[in-house]
C-alpha positions in Angstrom: 141.8 -53.8 -99.7 144.3 -54.2 -101.7 147.5 -52.0 -101.9 148.9 -49.9 -104.7 150.4 -51.8 -107.1 154.1 -50.0 -106.8 154.0 -51.3 -103.4 157.3 -53.7 -103.5 158.6 -55.8 -100.4 161.9 -56.8 -99.2 161.6 -59.3 -96.3 164.5 -60.7 -94.6 164.2 -63.0 -92.2 163.7 -66.7 -90.8 162.6 -69.7 -93.2 161.5 -72.8 -93.2 161.2 -75.6 -95.3 157.5 -77.0 -93.7 155.5 -74.7 -91.6 154.7 -71.1 -91.2 157.3 -68.9 -89.6 159.6 -66.0 -90.3 159.4 -65.7 -94.3 157.0 -68.6 -94.8 154.4 -66.7 -92.3 155.0 -63.3 -94.4 155.2 -64.3 -97.9 151.7 -65.2 -98.4 149.7 -63.2 -96.7 151.8 -60.2 -98.3 151.0 -61.4 -101.9 147.3 -61.8 -101.1 146.7 -58.5 -100.3 148.2 -57.4 -103.1 152.1 -56.6 -102.3 155.0 -57.7 -104.2 157.7 -59.4 -102.0 161.4 -60.2 -102.6 162.9 -62.4 -99.8 166.3 -63.0 -98.3 166.7 -65.8 -95.4 168.5 -65.5 -92.4 168.4 -69.1 -91.9 167.1 -72.3 -93.9 165.9 -74.9 -91.6 163.6 -78.3 -92.2 161.1 -76.9 -90.1 161.1 -74.5 -86.8 162.7 -74.8 -83.8 160.0 -75.6 -81.4 159.8 -79.4 -82.6 162.9 -81.8 -80.8 164.7 -82.0 -83.9 165.5 -79.4 -86.8 168.1 -79.8 -89.5 169.5 -76.8 -91.7 171.7 -74.2 -91.8 171.9 -70.4 -90.2 173.9 -68.0 -92.5 176.7 -65.4 -92.2 176.1 -61.9 -92.9 178.2 -62.1 -95.7 175.4 -64.9 -97.7 172.9 -61.8 -96.9 174.6 -59.0 -98.3 176.2 -61.2 -101.4 172.2 -61.7 -102.2 171.7 -57.9 -101.9 174.9 -57.4 -103.9 173.3 -59.4 -106.6 169.7 -57.0 -106.3 172.1 -54.5 -106.9 174.0 -55.1 -109.9 171.1 -55.6 -111.9 169.5 -52.4 -110.7 166.9 -55.1 -108.8 167.1 -52.6 -105.1 165.8 -49.3 -107.1 162.0 -50.2 -106.5 161.2 -51.1 -103.0 159.0 -48.9 -101.0 158.9 -51.4 -97.5 161.8 -53.3 -95.7 160.6 -55.6 -93.8 162.5 -57.6 -90.9 162.5 -60.2 -88.5 164.6 -63.0 -87.0 168.6 -61.8 -87.2 170.2 -64.4 -84.9 173.1 -62.2 -84.6 175.1 -59.4 -84.5 176.6 -59.5 -88.1 173.5 -60.3 -89.4 171.9 -57.2 -87.8 174.7 -54.8 -89.1 174.0 -56.4 -92.4 170.0 -55.7 -92.5 171.8 -51.7 -90.5 173.7 -51.2 -93.8 170.9 -52.8 -96.1 168.4 -50.4 -95.2 170.9 -47.5 -95.2 171.3 -48.2 -98.7 168.0 -48.7 -99.2 166.9 -45.1 -97.6 168.6 -43.6 -99.9 167.6 -44.7 -102.9 164.0 -44.4 -101.8 163.9 -41.5 -99.0 160.5 -42.4 -98.0 161.0 -46.1 -97.7 159.1 -47.9 -94.6 161.0 -50.1 -92.5 159.1 -52.8 -90.7 161.3 -54.3 -87.9 159.7 -57.2 -85.9 162.9 -57.0 -83.1 162.7 -60.9 -82.8 164.3 -61.3 -79.4 162.3 -63.6 -77.5 159.1 -64.6 -75.7 158.2 -65.5 -72.5 160.8 -64.0 -70.5 163.5 -65.8 -72.1 165.5 -64.7 -75.0 165.9 -66.7 -78.4 169.3 -64.8 -79.6 172.3 -63.7 -77.6 171.7 -61.0 -75.0 174.3 -58.6 -77.0 172.0 -58.1 -79.6 169.0 -56.5 -77.6 171.1 -53.0 -77.7 172.3 -53.8 -81.3 168.3 -53.6 -82.4 167.7 -50.5 -79.7 170.9 -48.3 -80.7 171.2 -49.8 -84.4 168.1 -50.8 -86.3 165.3 -49.2 -84.1 166.5 -45.5 -85.3 165.9 -46.4 -88.6 162.5 -48.2 -88.2 159.5 -46.6 -89.1 157.0 -49.4 -88.0 157.9 -51.5 -85.0 156.5 -54.8 -83.4 157.1 -56.2 -80.5 156.2 -58.6 -78.0 155.8 -57.5 -74.3 159.5 -59.6 -73.4 161.0 -57.5 -76.3 159.6 -54.4 -75.4 160.5 -54.6 -71.8 163.8 -55.5 -73.1 164.3 -52.8 -75.8 162.7 -49.8 -73.2 163.7 -51.2 -69.8 160.1 -50.5 -68.5 158.1 -53.5 -67.0 154.6 -53.7 -68.6 151.9 -54.5 -65.8 149.3 -51.9 -66.9 148.2 -49.9 -69.7 150.1 -46.8 -68.3 153.6 -49.0 -68.0 152.4 -50.0 -72.0 151.9 -46.5 -72.7 155.3 -45.4 -71.0 157.1 -48.0 -72.7 155.7 -47.0 -76.3 156.6 -43.2 -75.6 160.6 -44.6 -75.2 160.2 -46.3 -78.2 158.9 -42.9 -79.9 162.1 -41.3 -78.7 164.4 -43.9 -80.9 162.9 -42.1 -83.5 160.1 -44.7 -84.5 156.9 -43.0 -85.4 154.6 -46.2 -85.5 155.1 -48.9 -82.4 153.0 -51.8 -81.5 153.3 -53.8 -78.8 151.6 -56.6 -80.3 150.4 -58.7 -76.7 150.6 -58.0 -73.6 148.8 -59.3 -70.1 147.9 -56.5 -68.1 147.1 -56.1 -64.8 147.7 -60.0 -64.0 144.8 -61.1 -66.4 145.0 -64.7 -67.7 142.1 -65.0 -70.5 142.6 -61.7 -72.6 145.3 -60.8 -74.2 146.2 -56.5 -75.0 147.5 -54.9 -78.2 149.3 -51.6 -77.7 149.7 -49.0 -79.9 151.1 -45.5 -80.7 151.1 -43.7 -84.0 153.5 -40.3 -83.1 153.4 -37.6 -85.8 157.1 -35.8 -85.1 155.9 -32.5 -86.7 152.9 -31.6 -84.9 153.8 -33.4 -81.3 150.3 -35.5 -81.7 149.9 -38.7 -81.3 147.1 -41.5 -81.4 147.3 -44.7 -78.7 144.8 -46.9 -78.5 144.6 -50.5 -77.2 142.8 -53.9 -78.9 141.9 -56.0 -76.3 141.5 -59.9 -77.4 141.0 -63.6 -76.1 144.3 -65.8 -75.6 143.9 -69.2 -76.8 145.9 -71.9 -75.3 148.3 -73.6 -77.3 151.7 -73.7 -78.5 151.5 -71.3 -81.7 154.7 -70.3 -83.5 155.2 -68.3 -86.2 152.1 -65.6 -84.9 154.6 -62.4 -84.5 155.9 -63.0 -87.9 152.0 -63.6 -89.2 150.9 -60.4 -87.4 153.7 -58.0 -88.5 153.3 -59.2 -92.3 149.7 -58.5 -91.8 149.6 -54.6 -89.7 152.3 -53.9 -92.8 150.0 -54.6 -95.3 147.5 -53.0 -94.0 149.2 -50.1 -92.8 150.6 -49.8 -96.2 147.6 -49.9 -98.0 145.8 -47.2 -95.3 148.7 -44.9 -94.9 147.5 -43.0 -98.0 144.1 -42.8 -97.7 144.8 -41.3 -94.0 147.0 -38.8 -95.3 148.3 -36.6 -92.6 145.8 -37.4 -90.2 146.3 -39.8 -87.4 144.7 -42.9 -87.1 146.1 -45.4 -90.3 148.0 -47.2 -87.9 145.0 -48.2 -85.4 142.7 -49.2 -88.1 145.4 -51.4 -90.1 145.9 -53.1 -86.3 142.2 -53.6 -86.0 142.3 -55.7 -89.6 145.3 -57.6 -88.6 144.0 -58.6 -85.4 140.9 -59.9 -86.7 142.9 -62.2 -89.1 145.0 -63.2 -86.6 142.5 -64.4 -84.5 140.2 -66.2 -87.1 143.5 -67.7 -88.0 144.9 -68.7 -84.2 141.2 -70.0 -83.6 141.1 -72.1 -86.8 144.4 -73.5 -85.9 143.5 -74.7 -82.7 140.0 -76.6 -84.0 142.3 -78.1 -86.8 145.1 -79.3 -83.6 141.9 -80.5 -81.5 140.8 -82.1 -84.8 144.2 -84.6 -84.9 143.0 -85.9 -81.1 146.6 -85.6 -80.3 147.2 -84.4 -76.2 148.5 -81.3 -75.6 150.1 -80.9 -72.2 150.5 -78.0 -70.3 153.9 -76.3 -69.5 156.2 -77.9 -72.3 159.5 -76.3 -72.8 160.8 -76.6 -76.4 162.7 -79.5 -77.0 160.1 -81.6 -74.6 157.5 -81.5 -77.2 155.8 -83.8 -79.5 156.4 -83.5 -83.2 152.5 -84.7 -83.9 151.3 -82.1 -81.5 153.5 -79.2 -82.7 152.9 -80.1 -86.4 149.1 -80.0 -85.3 149.8 -75.8 -84.1 151.2 -75.0 -87.5 149.3 -71.8 -89.0 146.3 -72.6 -90.9 146.8 -70.0 -92.9 146.2 -71.9 -96.8 143.0 -73.3 -95.4 142.0 -70.3 -93.9 143.3 -67.6 -96.6 139.7 -66.0 -96.9 140.4 -64.7 -93.4 143.4 -62.6 -94.6 141.3 -60.6 -97.3 137.8 -60.8 -95.3 138.1 -61.7 -91.7 135.0 -62.6 -90.2 135.8 -61.6 -86.5 136.0 -57.7 -85.5 137.8 -55.8 -83.3 137.6 -51.9 -81.8 140.9 -50.0 -81.4 140.1 -47.8 -77.9 141.8 -44.7 -77.9 143.5 -43.7 -74.7 142.5 -40.2 -73.3 
């Protein structure tokens, strides 16, 4: 399902020369699903940081704001319908995005701000700890859709997520920050090792009604990187297309997540099969900085060879409503 022709996205996140994380993971699926995409990169690396070594630069806030100023002076900032933000890396960049988001929301009061709060995963922070409060207090209240993983949702809410009720409680706390759409992209509930759960919640602040749901999907073994960036883009793209059809009715977020999960599962399965075909061994429990580059390269998301799965996913997942 393609998006309306007027859908235009400004995506602010990381970039790599080789591989698929940040803007490299987000841009192609957004475009393939019918969205115009402009990008501002918060970093430019040779490859993602899951490799033992990488080269490149982290850009300061002045760089981000200067690029946006160039858009403004040419009147190129007036047509954005969506703002998508991922890895910021430091507090100044968070403040820069706050500034850009507020300008765009004045220009277009109907702007949808999709925020992927890239803070960390599996109990480890990727960024300075001070960014947790900045995301929660500065960016979250501006967001229309939030896509944290389990660890990030726990950091932002203070809720330890071990059960479905915990996840619902975390979603409710995030709604109280002013975010109408929340998707906790992957959680391990009740000690499950082989199954993950997406938990989503769509809130109508006018009526007080909500649509809460979960999607169960298999956990694949491997050292995947960029899946959160890819999923946020997929969810944003599908939701942008579906929301006008649903109008004031709830349910657009759940359907968007069904389609995004179907694509994500298919791409990850294709990636896993590709890595196995390389014949490179995959030892378990390797921490960052100890993973052989030939192994990591095999886990780069197979977005281009599997692009048909973006527009027409072959897998099916159904959201289960939470009563």
